[in-house]
N, C-alpha and C positions, 0 to 999 in steps of 0.2 A: 453388266448392263448398259457400257457407255456414262453412268451417269443420272439413268435411267430408272423410274421402279415400277414394280409389275403389281396390279393391286387386284385381289379377286373379292368373287361374289357369288352367293347361292341365289341370289334374292334379285330373280327376273324382272323386277317391277323396279329396279334401281340401275339398269345397263340401256345401251343401245346397243344398235349393230356395229360400232367399233370393236366389243365383247364378244372374245370368242368360248366356245366349251372344245378344247382343240382333243379331249377324252372323250367325248360325251358321255362326261360323268356328274354334269350339273354344276359343274365349278367354272362361271365366267370368269375369263382374265384379260386383261389389257395393259399393257407397257406405257407409260405416262412420264413427261416429265417432270420433273419436282415443283416447278412453276404453275403446274397446271393444277395442282391442288393444295387446299386451305382448310383450314380447323380441323387438321389430323389428331388422330389420335390411334396408340397403339393399346389393344386389350389384351390383357394376358390372363389366362384363366388359369385359376387353380384352385385347387380341394381346401376345405377344412372336413378334418376329422379328429371328433373328441376335443375341439382348441388345438389342434395341432396344423401347419401348413406346409402341405404335399405339393407337389408337378401331380398334376394328370396329364397322362401321356396319351393314351386310347380307352378305347369305348367298345365292351361287346356284350350283347345282347342284358343284362341286368349287373355289370360288373363295369368298374374304372379301374384302369392299370397305373397307379398310383407310383412316385418315385420320389428320396429324399434323401439328401446329404448326411442329415442328422445321426448320429447313433441314437442319442437318446429317444429322436421321435421312431426311426426305424426299430427298434428294440419294443417298446411301448405300442406299436400297432402291431410286432408282432410278423412285420415284411423281410421276406427272406433277405439276406445280403452276399449279394452278387461279385462285388468287389471291396476295393479299400473301404471307399468312402459312398458308397451305393449301396441304397436297400431299394428291393422294387417287388411289388406283386397286385394282386388282384385283388378290387374290395366291391365287395357288394354297394349299387348307386346306393340304396338306401341309408349306408351309414356315412356318405361324403356330401356335405354342401358346397357346389360350386360356387366359385367367387369371380365375378371380372374386375377386373382393374384395368380401369384405362387412364392412360397420362398422355400430354398434350405431346407432339414433339414435330420440329421442324422436317419436313421434305428432305428440303436444299442441305441440310447436313449428314445425309448418307451418302 
C-alpha cells in the first residue's frame, strides 16, 4: 500500500465521509498515511480457558473456534490436533474468557 495503512471500524460515530463500506458489510475503511495517526494501539484478542492462553479465531452462535501451538494445552483442553504443531477446536463461549491486550505501536515503522 505504498507505505500507507488501512484503518477499519464498525463504529459509525467515529467516522466521516472519507470512510467507505465497500462491501456493505458494516465495516468502514480508510487508507491513511502513517503521519496522520497518533496514539496508536494494536489490539490483540485471545482467550483464557482454565488459565490457559489460546488464540480465538472465529465466533459462531454460542462457540468460539480456538487454537494453540502447545501440545500440553491442546491435549489438556481436548482440542483436535490438525497438524504437527496446531490444535484447533470449537469451545462453548461460557468456557472462554476473552482478553483484550493493547500495546502501543509506532505507525511509521510499518
